[in-house]
PLY file of the C-alpha trace (Angstrom):
ply
format ascii 1.0
element vertex 76
property float x
property float y
property float z
element edge 75
property int vertex1
property int vertex2
end_header
40.29 -31.63 -16.47
36.51 -31.67 -16.62
35.03 -28.22 -16.26
31.66 -27.27 -14.80
30.49 -26.53 -18.36
31.50 -30.05 -19.41
29.59 -31.50 -16.47
26.55 -29.39 -17.36
26.71 -30.47 -20.99
26.98 -34.14 -19.96
24.10 -33.80 -17.48
21.89 -32.21 -20.15
22.75 -35.00 -22.59
21.94 -37.66 -20.00
18.63 -35.97 -19.20
17.81 -35.78 -22.90
18.68 -39.46 -23.36
16.51 -40.58 -20.45
13.61 -38.47 -21.70
13.95 -40.12 -25.12
14.01 -43.52 -23.40
10.79 -42.65 -21.61
9.15 -41.72 -24.90
10.32 -44.97 -26.49
8.90 -47.05 -23.65
5.62 -45.15 -23.71
5.26 -45.71 -27.45
5.51 -49.46 -27.23
8.45 -51.31 -25.81
6.20 -54.23 -24.81
6.04 -57.42 -26.78
4.48 -60.84 -26.41
6.02 -64.26 -26.98
3.44 -66.98 -26.63
1.65 -66.30 -23.36
4.48 -64.18 -21.93
4.38 -60.40 -22.07
7.76 -58.69 -21.82
8.84 -55.08 -21.37
12.29 -53.93 -22.34
12.60 -51.13 -19.79
11.07 -50.04 -16.51
9.26 -46.69 -16.54
9.70 -46.21 -12.79
13.47 -46.58 -13.12
13.50 -44.16 -16.06
11.39 -41.62 -14.12
13.81 -41.78 -11.18
16.78 -41.20 -13.47
15.02 -38.26 -15.15
14.40 -36.74 -11.71
18.07 -37.23 -10.81
19.39 -35.66 -14.01
16.97 -32.71 -13.77
18.31 -32.05 -10.27
21.89 -32.30 -11.54
21.22 -29.83 -14.36
19.57 -27.44 -11.89
22.51 -27.79 -9.48
25.10 -27.18 -12.20
23.16 -24.19 -13.54
23.14 -22.74 -10.04
19.42 -23.15 -9.53
18.34 -24.52 -6.21
15.13 -26.36 -5.48
15.16 -24.97 -1.96
12.83 -22.03 -1.62
13.32 -19.53 1.17
10.47 -17.40 2.38
10.85 -14.38 4.57
8.65 -14.31 7.65
7.96 -11.07 9.45
6.61 -11.55 12.98
3.89 -9.10 13.97
2.42 -8.31 17.33
-1.33 -8.73 17.46
0 1
1 2
2 3
3 4
4 5
5 6
6 7
7 8
8 9
9 10
10 11
11 12
12 13
13 14
14 15
15 16
16 17
17 18
18 19
19 20
20 21
21 22
22 23
23 24
24 25
25 26
26 27
27 28
28 29
29 30
30 31
31 32
32 33
33 34
34 35
35 36
36 37
37 38
38 39
39 40
40 41
41 42
42 43
43 44
44 45
45 46
46 47
47 48
48 49
49 50
50 51
51 52
52 53
53 54
54 55
55 56
56 57
57 58
58 59
59 60
60 61
61 62
62 63
63 64
64 65
65 66
66 67
67 68
68 69
69 70
70 71
71 72
72 73
73 74
74 75
């Protein structure tokens, strides 16, 4: 049985891996063969996955991205 702690650990590891992938791409994952320029990974895809895994870590840690503000109506 996978516990919440296992899920949190896995989510943190995935987030860490995607952040490392982003650093690798930023530091030069492009190369040229003849007149063709190739890139091994897509930064937009990596950024989306980082966003997903950050949200998963927050969810599993019990942090919510929803902020609630209290409003007090006043008579003027």
